[in-house]
N, CA, C and O atoms as CSV, one atom per row, in Angstrom:
chain,resi,resn,atom,element,x,y,z
A,1,MET,N,N,39.570,108.672,100.818
A,1,MET,CA,C,38.708,109.292,99.848
A,1,MET,C,C,37.449,108.440,99.701
A,1,MET,O,O,37.528,107.235,99.463
A,2,THR,N,N,36.300,109.073,99.844
A,2,THR,CA,C,35.032,108.389,99.695
A,2,THR,C,C,34.468,108.701,98.325
A,2,THR,O,O,34.345,109.864,97.940
A,3,ARG,N,N,34.129,107.663,97.598
A,3,ARG,CA,C,33.530,107.843,96.271
A,3,ARG,C,C,32.107,107.344,96.303
A,3,ARG,O,O,31.813,106.297,96.878
A,4,THR,N,N,31.242,108.088,95.690
A,4,THR,CA,C,29.857,107.655,95.564
A,4,THR,C,C,29.816,106.527,94.546
A,4,THR,O,O,30.345,106.642,93.441
A,5,LEU,N,N,29.187,105.456,94.937
A,5,LEU,CA,C,29.090,104.322,94.034
A,5,LEU,C,C,27.987,104.578,93.021
A,5,LEU,O,O,26.820,104.743,93.375
A,6,THR,N,N,28.373,104.608,91.781
A,6,THR,CA,C,27.422,104.778,90.687
A,6,THR,C,C,27.559,103.570,89.772
A,6,THR,O,O,28.459,102.747,89.945
A,7,THR,N,N,26.676,103.472,88.815
A,7,THR,CA,C,26.773,102.359,87.878
A,7,THR,C,C,28.075,102.443,87.077
A,7,THR,O,O,28.651,101.413,86.727
A,8,ASP,N,N,28.540,103.656,86.786
A,8,ASP,CA,C,29.803,103.805,86.054
A,8,ASP,C,C,30.982,103.298,86.874
A,8,ASP,O,O,31.814,102.546,86.366
A,9,THR,N,N,31.058,103.707,88.152
A,9,THR,CA,C,32.176,103.245,88.976
A,9,THR,C,C,32.100,101.739,89.220
A,9,THR,O,O,33.129,101.068,89.299
A,10,PHE,N,N,30.885,101.213,89.338
A,10,PHE,CA,C,30.718,99.767,89.507
A,10,PHE,C,C,31.282,99.028,88.291
A,10,PHE,O,O,32.005,98.042,88.435
A,11,ARG,N,N,30.943,99.517,87.087
A,11,ARG,CA,C,31.476,98.879,85.871
A,11,ARG,C,C,32.996,99.004,85.818
A,11,ARG,O,O,33.684,98.073,85.399
A,12,ASP,N,N,33.519,100.154,86.244
A,12,ASP,CA,C,34.974,100.322,86.269
A,12,ASP,C,C,35.634,99.302,87.203
A,12,ASP,O,O,36.703,98.770,86.902
A,13,GLN,N,N,34.989,99.041,88.324
A,13,GLN,CA,C,35.548,98.118,89.310
A,13,GLN,C,C,35.396,96.649,88.909
A,13,GLN,O,O,36.242,95.824,89.254
A,14,HIS,N,N,34.319,96.315,88.178
A,14,HIS,CA,C,34.018,94.913,87.901
A,14,HIS,C,C,34.259,94.478,86.463
A,14,HIS,O,O,34.036,93.316,86.122
A,15,GLY,N,N,34.701,95.375,85.635
A,15,GLY,CA,C,35.067,94.991,84.274
A,15,GLY,C,C,33.895,94.698,83.357
A,15,GLY,O,O,32.809,95.257,83.514
A,16,ASP,N,N,34.123,93.833,82.415
A,16,ASP,CA,C,33.172,93.514,81.350
A,16,ASP,C,C,31.904,92.866,81.906
A,16,ASP,O,O,31.981,91.816,82.544
A,17,PRO,N,N,30.741,93.475,81.673
A,17,PRO,CA,C,29.495,92.892,82.182
A,17,PRO,C,C,29.207,91.487,81.649
A,17,PRO,O,O,28.451,90.741,82.270
A,18,ALA,N,N,29.789,91.120,80.526
A,18,ALA,CA,C,29.566,89.776,79.983
A,18,ALA,C,C,30.136,88.700,80.898
A,18,ALA,O,O,29.730,87.541,80.814
A,19,THR,N,N,31.066,89.066,81.765
A,19,THR,CA,C,31.699,88.085,82.654
A,19,THR,C,C,31.111,88.097,84.063
A,19,THR,O,O,31.577,87.344,84.917
A,20,TRP,N,N,30.113,88.919,84.329
A,20,TRP,CA,C,29.559,89.047,85.673
A,20,TRP,C,C,28.711,87.835,86.037
A,20,TRP,O,O,28.094,87.195,85.185
A,21,THR,N,N,28.703,87.547,87.324
A,21,THR,CA,C,27.829,86.501,87.842
A,21,THR,C,C,26.422,87.084,88.031
A,21,THR,O,O,26.214,88.290,87.905
A,22,THR,N,N,25.495,86.230,88.327
A,22,THR,CA,C,24.126,86.681,88.578
A,22,THR,C,C,24.091,87.620,89.778
A,22,THR,O,O,23.379,88.624,89.751
A,23,ALA,N,N,24.842,87.313,90.821
A,23,ALA,CA,C,24.869,88.171,92.009
A,23,ALA,C,C,25.446,89.546,91.677
A,23,ALA,O,O,24.959,90.557,92.184
A,24,THR,N,N,26.469,89.596,90.837
A,24,THR,CA,C,27.069,90.875,90.446
A,24,THR,C,C,26.070,91.701,89.644
A,24,THR,O,O,25.964,92.913,89.833
A,25,ILE,N,N,25.352,91.053,88.764
A,25,ILE,CA,C,24.322,91.752,87.976
A,25,ILE,C,C,23.245,92.307,88.902
A,25,ILE,O,O,22.788,93.435,88.716
A,26,ASP,N,N,22.835,91.520,89.903
A,26,ASP,CA,C,21.823,91.987,90.855
A,26,ASP,C,C,22.326,93.212,91.624
A,26,ASP,O,O,21.578,94.170,91.818
A,27,ARG,N,N,23.584,93.186,92.061
A,27,ARG,CA,C,24.146,94.338,92.774
A,27,ARG,C,C,24.163,95.563,91.871
A,27,ARG,O,O,23.859,96.671,92.313
A,28,TYR,N,N,24.519,95.362,90.610
A,28,TYR,CA,C,24.549,96.464,89.642
A,28,TYR,C,C,23.153,97.067,89.478
A,28,TYR,O,O,23.007,98.290,89.459
A,29,LEU,N,N,22.135,96.228,89.359
A,29,LEU,CA,C,20.764,96.706,89.197
A,29,LEU,C,C,20.286,97.484,90.420
A,29,LEU,O,O,19.591,98.492,90.289
A,30,VAL,N,N,20.662,97.015,91.608
A,30,VAL,CA,C,20.285,97.725,92.835
A,30,VAL,C,C,20.949,99.100,92.870
A,30,VAL,O,O,20.309,100.089,93.226
A,31,ILE,N,N,22.215,99.163,92.504
A,31,ILE,CA,C,22.906,100.457,92.472
A,31,ILE,C,C,22.212,101.392,91.482
A,31,ILE,O,O,22.049,102.582,91.754
A,32,GLY,N,N,21.810,100.858,90.352
A,32,GLY,CA,C,21.098,101.670,89.371
A,32,GLY,C,C,19.802,102.240,89.896
A,32,GLY,O,O,19.379,103.314,89.471
A,33,GLU,N,N,19.156,101.527,90.827
A,33,GLU,CA,C,17.889,101.996,91.386
A,33,GLU,C,C,18.089,103.027,92.490
A,33,GLU,O,O,17.234,103.890,92.686
A,34,ILE,N,N,19.213,102.953,93.222
A,34,ILE,CA,C,19.386,103.839,94.381
A,34,ILE,C,C,20.428,104.933,94.181
A,34,ILE,O,O,20.458,105.900,94.942
A,35,ALA,N,N,21.272,104.797,93.182
A,35,ALA,CA,C,22.328,105.794,92.973
A,35,ALA,C,C,21.705,107.116,92.518
A,35,ALA,O,O,20.716,107.129,91.785
A,36,PRO,N,N,22.297,108.220,92.961
A,36,PRO,CA,C,21.764,109.508,92.500
A,36,PRO,C,C,22.022,109.675,91.010
A,36,PRO,O,O,23.043,109.220,90.495
A,37,PRO,N,N,21.096,110.328,90.323
A,37,PRO,CA,C,21.316,110.531,88.895
A,37,PRO,C,C,22.485,111.480,88.665
A,37,PRO,O,O,22.791,112.301,89.529
A,38,PRO,N,N,23.133,111.380,87.529
A,38,PRO,CA,C,24.237,112.298,87.267
A,38,PRO,C,C,23.714,113.725,87.164
A,38,PRO,O,O,22.588,113.947,86.720
A,39,PRO,N,N,24.525,114.685,87.571
A,39,PRO,CA,C,24.063,116.072,87.481
A,39,PRO,C,C,23.919,116.486,86.021
A,39,PRO,O,O,24.572,115.914,85.148
A,40,PRO,N,N,23.071,117.474,85.748
A,40,PRO,CA,C,22.941,117.931,84.363
A,40,PRO,C,C,24.252,118.514,83.866
A,40,PRO,O,O,25.073,118.981,84.655
A,41,LEU,N,N,24.441,118.484,82.571
A,41,LEU,CA,C,25.680,118.966,81.981
A,41,LEU,C,C,25.889,120.449,82.251
A,41,LEU,O,O,27.019,120.890,82.460
A,42,TYR,N,N,24.811,121.218,82.248
A,42,TYR,CA,C,24.892,122.664,82.493
A,42,TYR,C,C,23.959,123.042,83.629
A,42,TYR,O,O,22.878,122.471,83.770
A,43,THR,N,N,24.379,124.007,84.439
A,43,THR,CA,C,23.561,124.464,85.553
A,43,THR,C,C,22.417,125.322,85.038
A,43,THR,O,O,22.388,125.718,83.873
A,44,HIS,N,N,21.480,125.598,85.929
A,44,HIS,CA,C,20.345,126.454,85.578
A,44,HIS,C,C,20.846,127.839,85.166
A,44,HIS,O,O,20.363,128.408,84.187
A,45,ARG,N,N,21.788,128.368,85.890
A,45,ARG,CA,C,22.334,129.695,85.579
A,45,ARG,C,C,22.991,129.705,84.201
A,45,ARG,O,O,22.808,130.650,83.434
A,46,GLU,N,N,23.746,128.670,83.887
A,46,GLU,CA,C,24.383,128.596,82.566
A,46,GLU,C,C,23.340,128.499,81.451
A,46,GLU,O,O,23.518,129.078,80.379
A,47,MET,N,N,22.269,127.777,81.701
A,47,MET,CA,C,21.231,127.654,80.683
A,47,MET,C,C,20.484,128.973,80.503
A,47,MET,O,O,20.048,129.290,79.396
A,48,GLN,N,N,20.332,129.740,81.577
A,48,GLN,CA,C,19.688,131.050,81.437
A,48,GLN,C,C,20.571,131.995,80.627
A,48,GLN,O,O,20.068,132.800,79.843
A,49,ALA,N,N,21.885,131.897,80.817
A,49,ALA,CA,C,22.810,132.696,80.008
A,49,ALA,C,C,22.743,132.273,78.544
A,49,ALA,O,O,22.802,133.111,77.645
A,50,GLU,N,N,22.621,130.990,78.315
A,50,GLU,CA,C,22.476,130.476,76.954
A,50,GLU,C,C,21.187,131.008,76.315
A,50,GLU,O,O,21.183,131.398,75.148
A,51,ALA,N,N,20.110,131.021,77.077
A,51,ALA,CA,C,18.837,131.546,76.578
A,51,ALA,C,C,18.968,133.021,76.219
A,51,ALA,O,O,18.454,133.459,75.190
A,52,GLU,N,N,19.650,133.783,77.057
A,52,GLU,CA,C,19.849,135.213,76.774
A,52,GLU,C,C,20.653,135.411,75.492
A,52,GLU,O,O,20.355,136.303,74.698
A,53,ALA,N,N,21.670,134.580,75.295
A,53,ALA,CA,C,22.479,134.684,74.073
A,53,ALA,C,C,21.623,134.390,72.843
A,53,ALA,O,O,21.744,135.069,71.823
A,54,TRP,N,N,20.753,133.375,72.938
A,54,TRP,CA,C,19.872,133.061,71.812
A,54,TRP,C,C,18.878,134.191,71.565
A,54,TRP,O,O,18.572,134.504,70.414
A,55,GLU,N,N,18.369,134.806,72.634
A,55,GLU,CA,C,17.436,135.931,72.482
A,55,GLU,C,C,18.122,137.115,71.807
A,55,GLU,O,O,17.531,137.781,70.957
A,56,THR,N,N,19.367,137.374,72.188
A,56,THR,CA,C,20.133,138.449,71.561
A,56,THR,C,C,20.319,138.169,70.075
A,56,THR,O,O,20.174,139.067,69.245
A,57,SER,N,N,20.638,136.933,69.744
A,57,SER,CA,C,20.797,136.544,68.345
A,57,SER,C,C,19.488,136.702,67.583
A,57,SER,O,O,19.482,137.183,66.449
A,58,ALA,N,N,18.382,136.301,68.197
A,58,ALA,CA,C,17.076,136.414,67.548
A,58,ALA,C,C,16.740,137.866,67.260
A,58,ALA,O,O,16.256,138.197,66.178
A,59,ALA,N,N,16.999,138.729,68.229
A,59,ALA,CA,C,16.690,140.147,68.041
A,59,ALA,C,C,17.537,140.739,66.911
A,59,ALA,O,O,17.031,141.496,66.083
A,60,ALA,N,N,18.818,140.394,66.879
A,60,ALA,CA,C,19.697,140.915,65.830
A,60,ALA,C,C,19.259,140.415,64.457
A,60,ALA,O,O,19.233,141.182,63.494
A,61,GLN,N,N,18.917,139.139,64.367
A,61,GLN,CA,C,18.478,138.591,63.088
A,61,GLN,C,C,17.144,139.197,62.641
A,61,GLN,O,O,16.924,139.425,61.452
A,62,GLN,N,N,16.269,139.451,63.595
A,62,GLN,CA,C,14.984,140.062,63.242
A,62,GLN,C,C,15.185,141.490,62.747
A,62,GLN,O,O,14.548,141.907,61.779
A,63,ARG,N,N,16.077,142.250,63.414
A,63,ARG,CA,C,16.367,143.609,62.945
A,63,ARG,C,C,16.925,143.586,61.529
A,63,ARG,O,O,16.535,144.400,60.692
A,64,LEU,N,N,17.838,142.655,61.257
A,64,LEU,CA,C,18.412,142.540,59.922
A,64,LEU,C,C,17.344,142.147,58.899
A,64,LEU,O,O,17.315,142.678,57.789
A,65,ALA,N,N,16.472,141.218,59.279
A,65,ALA,CA,C,15.391,140.805,58.379
A,65,ALA,C,C,14.481,141.981,58.054
A,65,ALA,O,O,14.083,142.162,56.903
A,66,ASP,N,N,14.154,142.774,59.056
A,66,ASP,CA,C,13.296,143.945,58.832
A,66,ASP,C,C,13.967,144.944,57.903
A,66,ASP,O,O,13.326,145.496,57.008
A,67,GLU,N,N,15.251,145.176,58.112
A,67,GLU,CA,C,15.990,146.101,57.260
A,67,GLU,C,C,16.062,145.594,55.822
A,67,GLU,O,O,15.862,146.359,54.878
A,68,LEU,N,N,16.341,144.330,55.662
A,68,LEU,CA,C,16.394,143.752,54.315
A,68,LEU,C,C,15.034,143.833,53.621
A,68,LEU,O,O,14.958,144.102,52.422
A,69,ALA,N,N,13.966,143.600,54.378
A,69,ALA,CA,C,12.629,143.685,53.800
A,69,ALA,C,C,12.324,145.110,53.350
A,69,ALA,O,O,11.739,145.317,52.286
A,70,ARG,N,N,12.720,146.088,54.159
A,70,ARG,CA,C,12.510,147.491,53.773
A,70,ARG,C,C,13.254,147.844,52.489
A,70,ARG,O,O,12.810,148.684,51.706
A,71,GLN,N,N,14.391,147.185,52.290
A,71,GLN,CA,C,15.201,147.455,51.100
A,71,GLN,C,C,14.738,146.625,49.897
A,71,GLN,O,O,15.283,146.760,48.802
A,72,GLY,N,N,13.747,145.779,50.100
A,72,GLY,CA,C,13.209,145.002,48.994
A,72,GLY,C,C,13.885,143.660,48.768
A,72,GLY,O,O,13.704,143.051,47.714
A,73,HIS,N,N,14.650,143.195,49.721
A,73,HIS,CA,C,15.342,141.895,49.595
A,73,HIS,C,C,14.529,140.820,50.326
A,73,HIS,O,O,14.892,140.379,51.416
A,74,ALA,N,N,13.431,140.415,49.705
A,74,ALA,CA,C,12.486,139.509,50.358
A,74,ALA,C,C,13.090,138.150,50.689
A,74,ALA,O,O,12.833,137.606,51.763
A,75,ILE,N,N,13.875,137.604,49.798
A,75,ILE,CA,C,14.448,136.268,50.041
A,75,ILE,C,C,15.427,136.315,51.208
A,75,ILE,O,O,15.355,135.481,52.110
A,76,ALA,N,N,16.332,137.276,51.199
A,76,ALA,CA,C,17.301,137.401,52.295
A,76,ALA,C,C,16.579,137.693,53.611
A,76,ALA,O,O,16.954,137.166,54.659
A,77,ALA,N,N,15.546,138.530,53.553
A,77,ALA,CA,C,14.781,138.837,54.763
A,77,ALA,C,C,14.134,137.567,55.319
A,77,ALA,O,O,14.124,137.352,56.531
A,78,GLY,N,N,13.597,136.731,54.435
A,78,GLY,CA,C,12.974,135.477,54.869
A,78,GLY,C,C,13.969,134.543,55.542
A,78,GLY,O,O,13.650,133.873,56.524
A,79,ILE,N,N,15.180,134.511,54.998
A,79,ILE,CA,C,16.221,133.664,55.595
A,79,ILE,C,C,16.508,134.123,57.021
A,79,ILE,O,O,16.613,133.299,57.929
A,80,HIS,N,N,16.632,135.417,57.219
A,80,HIS,CA,C,16.932,135.929,58.562
A,80,HIS,C,C,15.729,135.841,59.492
A,80,HIS,O,O,15.905,135.693,60.702
A,81,ARG,N,N,14.517,135.928,58.964
A,81,ARG,CA,C,13.329,135.707,59.801
A,81,ARG,C,C,13.308,134.272,60.339
A,81,ARG,O,O,12.999,134.039,61.508
A,82,ARG,N,N,13.643,133.316,59.466
A,82,ARG,CA,C,13.704,131.912,59.915
A,82,ARG,C,C,14.806,131.730,60.948
A,82,ARG,O,O,14.640,130.988,61.917
A,83,GLY,N,N,15.936,132.409,60.741
A,83,GLY,CA,C,17.012,132.344,61.729
A,83,GLY,C,C,16.585,132.904,63.068
A,83,GLY,O,O,16.926,132.353,64.114
A,84,ALA,N,N,15.836,134.005,63.041
A,84,ALA,CA,C,15.340,134.607,64.280
A,84,ALA,C,C,14.360,133.663,64.975
A,84,ALA,O,O,14.409,133.497,66.194
A,85,ARG,N,N,13.472,133.046,64.195
A,85,ARG,CA,C,12.500,132.102,64.767
A,85,ARG,C,C,13.228,130.913,65.405
A,85,ARG,O,O,12.874,130.477,66.501
A,86,ASP,N,N,14.237,130.398,64.718
A,86,ASP,CA,C,15.016,129.283,65.243
A,86,ASP,C,C,15.722,129.685,66.539
A,86,ASP,O,O,15.744,128.916,67.500
A,87,ALA,N,N,16.290,130.875,66.567
A,87,ALA,CA,C,16.976,131.342,67.773
A,87,ALA,C,C,15.998,131.495,68.936
A,87,ALA,O,O,16.341,131.172,70.073
A,88,ARG,N,N,14.783,131.983,68.666
A,88,ARG,CA,C,13.776,132.095,69.733
A,88,ARG,C,C,13.386,130.711,70.261
A,88,ARG,O,O,13.157,130.549,71.460
A,89,GLN,N,N,13.308,129.721,69.381
A,89,GLN,CA,C,12.991,128.357,69.825
A,89,GLN,C,C,14.110,127.795,70.700
A,89,GLN,O,O,13.851,127.150,71.715
A,90,HIS,N,N,15.352,128.047,70.298
A,90,HIS,CA,C,16.478,127.612,71.129
A,90,HIS,C,C,16.434,128.292,72.497
A,90,HIS,O,O,16.668,127.652,73.523
A,91,ALA,N,N,16.136,129.582,72.506
A,91,ALA,CA,C,16.067,130.318,73.771
A,91,ALA,C,C,14.975,129.752,74.672
A,91,ALA,O,O,15.184,129.582,75.873
A,92,ALA,N,N,13.824,129.465,74.101
A,92,ALA,CA,C,12.717,128.913,74.892
A,92,ALA,C,C,13.100,127.572,75.508
A,92,ALA,O,O,12.797,127.313,76.672
A,93,ALA,N,N,13.758,126.730,74.740
A,93,ALA,CA,C,14.185,125.422,75.264
A,93,ALA,C,C,15.259,125.596,76.334
A,93,ALA,O,O,15.237,124.901,77.349
A,94,ALA,N,N,16.188,126.507,76.120
A,94,ALA,CA,C,17.265,126.722,77.098
A,94,ALA,C,C,16.713,127.247,78.416
A,94,ALA,O,O,17.225,126.896,79.479
A,95,ARG,N,N,15.679,128.081,78.367
A,95,ARG,CA,C,15.089,128.603,79.597
A,95,ARG,C,C,14.548,127.494,80.494
A,95,ARG,O,O,14.480,127.659,81.712
A,96,LEU,N,N,14.168,126.374,79.903
A,96,LEU,CA,C,13.606,125.269,80.679
A,96,LEU,C,C,14.672,124.394,81.331
A,96,LEU,O,O,14.344,123.549,82.164
A,97,GLY,N,N,15.943,124.579,80.968
A,97,GLY,CA,C,17.020,123.806,81.577
A,97,GLY,C,C,17.641,122.806,80.615
A,97,GLY,O,O,17.152,122.589,79.506
A,98,TRP,N,N,18.727,122.207,81.071
A,98,TRP,CA,C,19.515,121.341,80.204
A,98,TRP,C,C,18.746,120.156,79.623
A,98,TRP,O,O,18.847,119.930,78.417
A,99,PRO,N,N,17.983,119.385,80.403
A,99,PRO,CA,C,17.316,118.225,79.791
A,99,PRO,C,C,16.397,118.614,78.633
A,99,PRO,O,O,16.349,117.918,77.618
A,100,TYR,N,N,15.676,119.709,78.779
A,100,TYR,CA,C,14.780,120.159,77.704
A,100,TYR,C,C,15.574,120.658,76.506
A,100,TYR,O,O,15.231,120.380,75.357
A,101,TYR,N,N,16.641,121.398,76.791
A,101,TYR,CA,C,17.473,121.932,75.715
A,101,TYR,C,C,18.134,120.797,74.939
A,101,TYR,O,O,18.185,120.819,73.709
A,102,GLU,N,N,18.638,119.808,75.668
A,102,GLU,CA,C,19.262,118.649,75.021
A,102,GLU,C,C,18.248,117.926,74.130
A,102,GLU,O,O,18.563,117.536,73.006
A,103,ALA,N,N,17.043,117.756,74.639
A,103,ALA,CA,C,16.008,117.100,73.835
A,103,ALA,C,C,15.679,117.923,72.601
A,103,ALA,O,O,15.473,117.366,71.522
A,104,PHE,N,N,15.628,119.238,72.746
A,104,PHE,CA,C,15.320,120.103,71.611
A,104,PHE,C,C,16.418,120.023,70.546
A,104,PHE,O,O,16.125,119.831,69.366
A,105,ILE,N,N,17.662,120.168,70.955
A,105,ILE,CA,C,18.729,120.193,69.956
A,105,ILE,C,C,18.948,118.833,69.304
A,105,ILE,O,O,19.478,118.748,68.196
A,106,ASN,N,N,18.537,117.768,69.996
A,106,ASN,CA,C,18.682,116.437,69.413
A,106,ASN,C,C,17.413,115.963,68.709
A,106,ASN,O,O,17.389,114.880,68.123
A,107,GLY,N,N,16.354,116.782,68.770
A,107,GLY,CA,C,15.111,116.432,68.087
A,107,GLY,C,C,14.351,115.300,68.750
A,107,GLY,O,O,13.647,114.550,68.075
A,108,TRP,N,N,14.484,115.162,70.079
A,108,TRP,CA,C,13.793,114.062,70.771
A,108,TRP,C,C,12.397,114.448,71.062
A,108,TRP,O,O,11.648,113.661,71.641
């Protein structure tokens, strides 16, 4: 079995970094520079599905807000308008892929 050497597997193999020699630290740093980055948590296709779900939620909340406004429930309508706006923002971030979505949901 061939395993790709990553910084995580290196740490697993060499234990506590506080006990590493200078040469071990240098090898770790080199691996960090050449190892492939970890794949994103969600694929592009999964993020597009997430964006569609947020768009569906936004549309439903906007319809409810419009109906509430027609019935004279301004406060409730405002709450659902904000929910729709928030859902559209989530959808926009999700369309850009996992790194952008992660940054958006974490407020980075």
